[in-house]
N, C-alpha and C positions, 0 to 999 in steps of 0.2 A: 370366511368365518374367522380365520386367524386375525385378519386386519381389524374386524369389528371388536374382537376381544382386546387387542392391543390398544385401540382407541379408548375403550371403556376404562381400561386399567390406567391409562394416562390421565384421563379426566378425573378419575377418583384420586389419583396421586396429586394432581393439581389442587383440588379442593382441600385435601388433607393438609398439604404443606402451607397453603396460604390462609387457612382459616383463623390462625392465631396471630397473624402478623398485624402490626400496628405502626403508625407513624403520625407525627404531628402534621398539622396543616401547613402546606408550603407557603413560602413568601410570595407576595404578588406586588409588583411595582407598577403603579399607575402614574403616567406622566404626560406632558405635552411639550412639544418642541417650539421654542420661541426665539430661535436664533435667526437673525435677519440674513445670515449667509444663505439660508435655505428658503427665503421668503417666496421666491418665484419658481422654485423647483417642483417638477411633477414626479421626479424619480428620486425618492429618499428612502434609504434603507437603514434600519436599526439592527445592530448585531450584538448579541451577548457573547463575548469572546470565550467565556468558560465552557459553554455548551455548543456554540455554533448556531444557536437559534437566531433566525433572521425574521424581520417583520417589515413590510412596506408601510410607511407612515406618511402623513401629510402635515404640513406646517400648520400649527395652531389647533390641530385636532387631537383629542386624547388617544393614548395608546396604552396597552398593558403588556407586561412581561412577567412570566413566571420565573422566579429566581431559585437557584440551587441553595441548599442549606449551607450557608457560608457566612463569612464575616465581611467579605468585599467582593465586588464584581466590576468587570470592565465593560462598559456600554459605549459602542461607537455609532455615531450618526454620520452618514456619508451620502454624497451625491457623486457625480462623475469626476469632479475635480478636487473636492475638499473633504477631509474627514476630521471630525471633532470627537474626541474620546473623553469619557468621564469615568472616574473611579467612584463607585457608590459604596459607602461604608454603612455598617449597622451598629446601633448602640442599644443598650437595654434601658428601658425607662418604666418606672412604676406608675407614673401618672401623667405622662406627656405624650401627646400624639402630634406628629408633624403634619400640618396641613397647609396648603397654599404657600409653600416655602420656596422662595426664589433667592438663591445665595449669590450675592454680588452680581457679576456679569456672566454667570455660567450659561444662562439662557436655556437651560433644560430644567423645567419646573416639575418638581414632585408635588402634585396637588393633593394626593392622599395615599397613604401606605397601609393597605389592608394586609395584615400579617398574621402569622400563627400566634395563638395566645396560650397561656399556661392554664392547666386545669383549675377549676374553681375550688376554693377551700370548702371544707365540710359545711361551714356556716352558710355559705352562699347557696349550697345545694339544698340545705334545709329550708332556707327562706323561700325558695321557689318550688318547694315540693307540691305536687299536684297540678302545677301549671304545665301547659304544653310548650316546650321550649322551641324558640325560633333558632335559626342557624347560628346566630351570634349571641344568643341569650346567655345571661350569667350562669344559668344552670350548666351550661356546657363549657364555658370559658371564663377565665378570671378577667378582672379589669386591667391588669398589667399587660402591656404589649411590648413587642420588639419592633421598633420603627426604623426607617431608613432615612439617611440624609446624605447630601453630597459633600465631598471633601474637595474644596476648590483649589487646593494647592497643586493638584496634579492635572488640572485641565490643560490640554494642549491642542493646538491646531497645526496640522501638518498636511502637506500634499499627499494625496492618496496614490500609492504606486498602482498603476493600472495593470490589469491582467495581461500577461504576455500571450501571444498567439501560441496555441497548443498547451496552455497551462490550465490545470485543474487543482482545486484545493478540496481535499476530502476531510471532513470533520470527523472526530471520533463519534459524535452523535449519529452521523449518517452511516458510519460503519456498523454501529451497534444495532441499527434498525433493519439492516439487510438480512434476508434469510441466509442461513449458513449452517454449519455443523453445530448448531445450538450455542455458538459463541461468536463474538465479532471477529472479523477476518480482514486485515489490511489489504492483502494481496487480492482477495476476491473482490473487494471494493474497487480496486484499480482495474481488474479484469472486466468489470462491468462497464468501463468507459469506452466510448467509440475509438476505433483505431488500435485497440489492444486485443491481442489474440491469446486465448488459452488453448494449449494443444490437446488437453484431455482432462477428464475428471481426476486422473491419478497424479497430476502435476500442478503445482502452484507457480510454475514459471510464467513469465509474460514475454510476448513477442510484440514489438511496437513498430507499426508502419513498415513492415517488411524486413526488420532487423532481427538478428539472432538474440537468444536469451542472455548471452554474455555482454551484449551491448547496452545494457541498462545499468546505470550507476545507482546503487542503493546506499544512502547515507543515513546513519543513526547519530544524530547530534554531531554531524560533520565527520564521523568516522565511517570508513568504507566497510560494507558488509558484502562478502562474496557469495553468490549463489544462495540467497536466503530462502530455501525451500524445505518443506517437510514432505515426505512421501504421502501418498493417499489423496493428495490434492484437497484435503479437508482442513488443514491448518496452515496459517501463515506463521512466519518466524516471530513476528513482533506481537507483544501483548498490548491490547488496546487500552487497558486500565492505566498503563504508564505512558500513553501517547497524548500529546496536545493537538498536533495537526500533522497532515501529510500533504506536501506540495508535490504535484506530479507534473513534469514537463515532458511532453511527447514530441518535442521539437522546438527549435528556437530558443533553447536555454542559453543563458548569458555566459560570457567567457570566465566567470567565476567558477564554473564547473568544467571539468576536462577529463580526458582519458576514457571517454565513452562516446558512442556514435548515435544511439537512438533515443534514450530518455534518461531522466533523472527522477528518482523517488527520494525526496528529502523529508525525513521523518524527524520530528522534534519531540523530545520528552516533555511530559507534564510534570510541573513542580508539585510536590506533595504538600499536605497540610491545608489548613483552612484559612489562615491569616498570619501576617507578619506582626505578631505582638508577643509580649513576654510570657503569655500563658501557654503552657504545653498543650498542644492540640494533637490528638491521636485518632486514627480512623483506619478504615480499610474495607475489604470485602472478601468473601469466600464464595467460590462458584464450583458447582459440580455439574458435569454434562455427561452425555452418553459415553464418551470416550476419553475424557480428561477432567482434571480438577485444577483450579487456579486459586491462589491465595495472593492478595494484594494488601500491602500495609503502607500507610503514609503518616507523616507527622511533621510538626513544626514547632519551633520555640525560638522566639526572637527572629534573628536573621537567617536561621537554619531551616531548610525544608528538605524532607526526604520522601522518596517514593520508591517502593520495592515490590516486585511481582515475581511469582514463580508458577510454573505449570508442569504437570507430569501426566503421562497417559497410562491407560490400562486397556489398550486396543486389543491385545491378544486375548485377555480374559473375557472382555465383553463380546468379541466375535465368537468365542467358544460357547458362551451362553446363548447367543442369538442363533447359532447353528442348531443347538439342542431344541429350541422352540420353533425351528423351521422359518425363521425370519430371513436368513441369508445363508448362502453356502460358501461365502468367502472365508478363506483360511490363510492368514499370514502371521508371522511372528515379527511384530514391529513395536518399537518403543522409542520415545524421545522425551526430553525435558528442556525447559527454557528458564533462564534466570535473567531478569531485567531490572535496572534501577537507575535512579538519578538523585544526586545530592546537590542542592543549590545553597550558596552562601551570599547573602546580600551585604556587600562590603559597606556601601553607603547608598544614598539615593541615586547615584550615577554609575555605580560599579557593582557587578556581581560576577560570580564564578560558579561553574557547574562541573561536576564529575559524574559521568554516566557509564553504564556498562551493560553489555549483553553477552550471554554465554548459552549455547545450546548444543546438545549432543543427540544424534540419531543412530539407531541400529536396526537393520532390516535383515531378516533371515528368511529366505524363500528358496529352499533347496532346488538346484545346487548353488543359488546365488546368495552371497553374503556381502552386505555393504554397511559401512559405518562412515559417518561424516559429522562435522561440527563447525560452528562459527563462534568466534569471540571478538569483541571490539570494546575498547576502553577509550573514550574521547574526553578530553579536558578542554573546557571553553571559558573564555574570559571576555566580558563585555564592558565597555566604558563609554558613557556619553560625555565626551570631553566638553562639549558645548552644545547649544541648540543646533549648530550647523555641522559639527565634527563628531563622528562616531568611529570607534575602534572595536574590532573583535579579533580574537586570535584563538586558534584551536590546535591542540596537540593530541594526536590519536595513535593508537596501536591496534592492528587487526591481525587475526589469524583465521585461516580456513584450511581444513584438511578433509581428506576422504580416502578410504580404502575400498576398492572394488575387487571382489574375488569370485571365481568359480571353482568349486571344490575340486582339488587334485588336478587342476589344469593351469590356472593363471591368477595373478594378483596385480592390480594396478594401484599405485599410490600417488597422490597429488596433494601438495600443501603449499600455502602462501603465507609468508610473514611480511607485513608491510607497516611502515610508520609514516606519519605525515605531520608537517608543521605548516599552518596556513594563517597568516595575519592579513586582515582586510581593513581598509580605512575608507570611509565615505565622507564627502564634503558637499553640503548644499548651500554654501554661502553665496555662490554666484546665482543671480536671478535666472530662473527657469532651467537650471542645470543641477543634476545630481551626479557627482563624480565618484567613481569607485575604483580603487586600485589595491593590488595585493600581490602576494607571491604564495606559491605552494611548492614545497619540497617534499618529495616522496621517495622512500627507499624500499626496495623489494628484495626478497629472497624466495625463489620458487623452486620446488622440488618435484621432479617427475620420475617415477620408477616403475619398472615392469618386470615381473618374474613369470616364466613359463616352465612349468615342471615337465611338460611333454618333450621339450627340446633342450632342457637345462640352460635356459636363457635368463640372464640377470642384467638389467640395464638400469642405470641411475644417471640423472642429470640435475645439477643444482646451480642455475645461473643466478647471479646477483647484479642489480643495476639500480640506478637512480634516475628520477625524472624531476627536473626543476622547471617551474613555470612562473611567468610574470603575466599579469592580466590588468587591463585598464578598460573602463567602460564609462560612457557619458550618456545619461538620460536627459535629453534636451526637449523642452516643450516650446513651440512657437505657434501661436494661433490655435488652430484646431489640430495641429500635427504633434505627434510625439515620436522622436527619433531615438532609438537605442543603438549606439555604435560602439563596438568593442573589439578588442584584439587580445589574443592569448598567444604568448610566445613560449616555446618549449625547448629544453635541451635534454636529449636522451643519451645517457652515458654508454649504453650498450652498442650504439652505432656512432657515438660521438658526433651527433647531428643536431642541427637546429631546425625548427619549423615554426610556422606562424598560422594561426587560425583566426581569420577575420570573421566577424558576425555582425549583421545589421538587421534591425527591425524598424518598421515604420507603420504608424497607425494614424488614421484620420477619422475625426469625430464628425459623422454626418448630422448627429443631433445629440441630445443628452442621453439617449438610449441606444443609438446605433453607431457602429464603428467598423471601419475597414482596416485590415492589417496585412502586412506582408513581411516575409523574412527570407533572408539568404544567409547561409552560414557554412563554414568549413570545420570539420571535426576530425580528430585523430584519436586512435586507441592503440596503446602500446602493449597491452597484455590481453590475449584473446583465447577464446575457447577453441579446442582442437575439434575439428569436424571429422568424425570417424565414418559417418555414413548418414543415412536418412532415417534410421530408427532413433527416436529420442532417448537420450541418456537420462538417468536419474538426476545427475548433477553435471555441471560443466567441468571439463578437464582443461586447466589453464596452462598456457605456455607463452613466454614473452617474445616479442620481435627481437632481432639482434643479428650479430655476425656469426655465421656458422662456417664450417670448413669449406664447403663448396658453394655456398650461397648466402646472401644477406636477406633475412626476413624483414621486410619493411612493415612499419606500423599500418594497421588498417586505417582507412580514411573514408570520409563521406561528405558529399555536398548535398545540402538540403535547401529546397525551394518550397515555400508554403504561402498560401493566401488564406485569409479568413474574413468572415463577416459575422458580427454579433449584433443581435437586436434584443435588448432587455425589455421586459414588460410588453411583449407582443400580446396584443389584445388585453393589455393590462394584467396579464396573468403569467405568461410563459417567458422563459429565456431561450432564445433561438440562437444556435451557433452553427455555421457552416465553415468547413476548412477543406482545402485541397492541398496536395503535396506531391513532390517528385524528389526522389532520393537516390543517390548513387552509392555503391559499396565497392571498395577496392582493397586488394591485398589481404583477403581473408585467408586464414591458415587452414588448408584442407589436407588431410592425411591421404597420401597416394603413393605408397611404397612400390607399387607395381610399375610406376613410370621411371623408377630409378634403376641404375645399373646393378648387375650382380655383385661387382666388387664393392660397391657402397653398401649393399644389403648385407654382405657377409663381413663387413669391417667391424671389429670389436670396438673401435674408437669413434664410430659414427654416433652423433647425438640425434635425438629424436627430431630436432629441427631440420636435419638433412632430408627427411622424408616428406616434408610439406611441399605443396605446390600452391602458388597464389591463385585465389579465386576472386571473382568479381561479380557484380550484379547490379540490379536497380529495382526500385519499387515506385509505384505511383498509386494514387487513390484519392477518394473524397469521403468526407464524413459529415453527417448532419444530425443534430440533436435538438430536442425540445424538452424543456424541464419546467416543472413547477415545484419550487423549493419550500413552500409553506402552505398552511391551510389544513383543513380536515382531510382532504385528499391531496397527496403530494407524490412526486415521482417524475419519471421521464422516459423517453424512448429515443433510440438512436439507430441509424443505419450507416454501415460502412461498406464501401466498395473499393477493392484494391487488388493489385497483382504484385508478385515478387518473383523475379527471375534471377537465376544463378548461372554462372559459367565457370568451368575449370577445364584446362586443357582444351579439347575440342568439343566438349559436351555443354549443351545449353538445356536447362531443365527448371522446373518449378522448385522454389524453396520448400523445404519440408513443412514450414509453418504457414504457407500461403492459404488464405481463406478469402476468396473473392467477394462473397456476400455474407454480411453479418447483421442480424437484427436483434436488438436487445431492448428489454422493457423491465422497468422496476416501478412499483407502485406501493404506496403505503396509505393506510387509512387510520385515523385516530377516532376511535369510537367514543372515548371519554377520557378527560384529563383534568385534574384539579388546577393545572396551570392555565387552562383555557384552550380554545382551539379544537375542542372535540365535538362530535356529533351530538352528544348528550352531556349535560352538566354532571360533575362529580365532585364530591366533597373530599374524598380520600384517595382513591386509587385510579390508575389509568388503565386503559385497555386499547391495544393497537393490533393491527394485522398488516402484513406486507407480503409482496409477491415479487419474484424475480424470474424472468423467462428469457430465453434466447433461442434463436434458430439460425444456423450457419451452414455454409457449404462444408462438405467433408474435406478432410486433409488429403494431400496427395500421397500416393504410395506407388511402389513398383510392383505390378502384377507379374505373374510367371507365364512363360510361354509353353511350359510342359514339364516333363520329368525325364531324367536320363541317369544312367548309372555312372558312378565315378569312384575312383580309388584314392582320392586325396581329401585331406582335412578341409582345405579351402576349395569348396566345390566349384566355384566359377572358373578359376584359372589353373588349378593344379599346382600352384606355387604358394609360397609362404613368405611373409615379410622378411624373415631373416634366414631363408634357405629353403631347401626342398621340404615339402610337407610329408608327414608320416603317411604310409600307405594304409588305407582302410578298405575293407571289402564289404560287399552288400550295402553300399552307401548310395542313396538316391539324391541327386541334385535337383534343385528347382530354379533354373536360370530365369532372371527377370526379362521382361519384354522391352523395357526402356525405363530410364530413371524418372520416377514420379509422373508417369504418363496417365495414371489412373487416379481416381478419387474414391475414398470411402463414402458410404451413404451420408446424406445430410445429417447434421447433428441438431437435436432439439431437446430442451429440458425446461421444466417448470418446477420451481421450488416455492413453497408457501410457508411463511411463518404464520401459522394459523392463530396462535395465541401469544401475545406479548403483553403480559399482565403484571402489574406491580404497584408499588407506592414509591414515589420519588425519595431517594436516599435511604430506603428501608429494605426492600426486597424486589426481586423480579423473577418471574417464571415464564419461560417461553417454550413453545412446541413447534418444531419445524418438520415438515414433510418434504422429503427429497424426491425429485423426479416423480411427481404425482401422477403423471400419465404412464409411468413404467415403460418409457420408450427405450428400445434396445439400440443404444448408440455404439457403433463398432469402434473398437480401439485398434485392433490389428487382426490379420488373418495368419493362422499357422497351418502348416501342412504336415500331416502325419505320414511320413514316408515309410513307415513300417507296414502300411496297408497297401494292397494292390487292387485298384490304382490308389495312389496317395489321396488322403481325404483332407479337405479344407474345413477348418473350424474358425468361426468368428469369435474373437474375444471381445466381450462387450464391457461397457463402463458401468457406472453406478445404476443399480436397479431401484425400483420403488423402495423407499426406506422411510417408514412412518414413525419411528421412535427416536427421533433426535430431540432431546429435551435438555433443559438447563434450569437450574435453580441457583439464584445468586442472592446472598444476604450481605447487607452493608452493616458495619458496626463502627 
């Protein structure tokens, strides 16, 4: 009964909010491709870069694209080897309509431009009074139109960089259409990809192909972001309104990226404003959801473009209300906010500079646990097209990450990182069939780790400083049907005063215009790693660098990756099919194991935390297969991943805590109606979509218990403590494990539905998401109440059925 009442309330709210909204008719570009470069191709794709919309087209046959309300757009036409891009501009005209316009040799013909029209004047309305107006009758629209034309000065033809093995590009449009906590989520979009594991509903961490969460490099406009997570698993760090694109590499990434083993998440900011002209352009959006509100502003004037976004939550207050109406029994005190922005300055046609920034703060109070953490990054980027063949980019960035983790009246742990980076990169394509890239990256770090324990009056602090300097070189060479990417990254690590080299090679072979085989082998190193305390997932990563300690040298982590792939685009003329297999080694992982150290070291006041690590190693292997349909009334995809991840430290061999052998994922979206076209039914004004996301996976490993026994020590398993004898406690019951990660939690399954995604392009949007629609009880962990005899086991479950995730967004 309660669910029905909630559903009715939301439907009423939806109708009330949207009843008065209005928007002008969207722009529609109709064209035909007449470029002889594509004459005999059967696989041609048109992509509107601003939205990520793609369309399969044929040479000489008409196609249509819905355009965003803007002054200019970038439209790219490509096949397997060539990409030709056009900048389409708009002008206002009171009496001219562009038809059958072929400009110079552009060979993309705009043969008619049906566009939004201004309201008719009163005289026109009186003239047609009593008539039944047609869709484009003067009674509804004025004679003056806004028409489109091509600007030929920016036409360019360039070699298309082919997709790397393991690479995925996630557009902001795709992120916005996925079901989520009523707002777009970058990390959730990545978690939906094959080969990526999410450990629980409560975390937005990612684990890629058997690697740890700290082995993923997050870049925001080339600035490093450490552990970019919010608690609750419902929000990602980055705001989609300020993002242009997300490139994700789950293996095989080039030597331009370093200091990580598993993956790269390369996030690029979106430039604000509508167009580079002398008129001041202002806009933005405001969004309110069940748990957070977001405000985005953008503007441009001349060469200056600005995009700013901010978000704040009210989770505590909303959960309090939901408990009162019996929707949930969850009770936490949690708050966070995010600020994100980008300023771009177009120096001239060949040079521009951008200044970006992100800052976020989180605070969680869940007695007796209290945690606070935050991220800041400020990258400055410069781009210069020196010539058609020579490009230069340079970035200067500063990053900060901090966290405080405390248990009331017992202990506090503090970890923060300050880092700076300078990275110039130059690329040259003047040699036939070669694209050469070279650059350097100088990084400076200051890491702090501190721990205070009130029980034993222990206070420890460590603050290492170090530099990492890298040179990299890569050649992308095309010969016949082969593409070879050969690269090398050389490093100097000041803390060990050591040099190292990371060679990487990728080779692809085109079986046809739509089929390709790929292979990669590469060596990767990581110089700052997460501290592995145990098998219970931490809220954030605790970082500590490799380096020289008193009794041992902590070596950088390293990995060798082997991968193979097969891609078949337009399978059955509809789907994109990808298969990939991989094998990866992991060496020199930093695992905390004080029990293996001597008593003299344990009791030494001068011992650093690095003295208590032991090196761990492991390996992972698996295969992934995916099938996707990216356009049309019904779009989406499915994937299956199979993989194992094995760890070893000292004499123990066990499953990694993030190992999920089987994972099936499905996402689907349907467009019921859309004025831009492509819907099940025609629409003049508003769009209506629905989407679904589902996954079913193996349960995560955990260590079950063998039974119960009394003990008088704080550390129940050994009776010892990291820095000396444990305090004696009485009436304490221990639950010793049977073996490390030998058991698994029950299989995980969840279906989320964005039932309603309704709005008008550029005006407003309302969406309603239902979380865990089957109300499946996914186990997060087991706890044992040792105060009862016999001790009682309780399963802590993850998100329950949650039917009131809604969002309303208004553009202005």
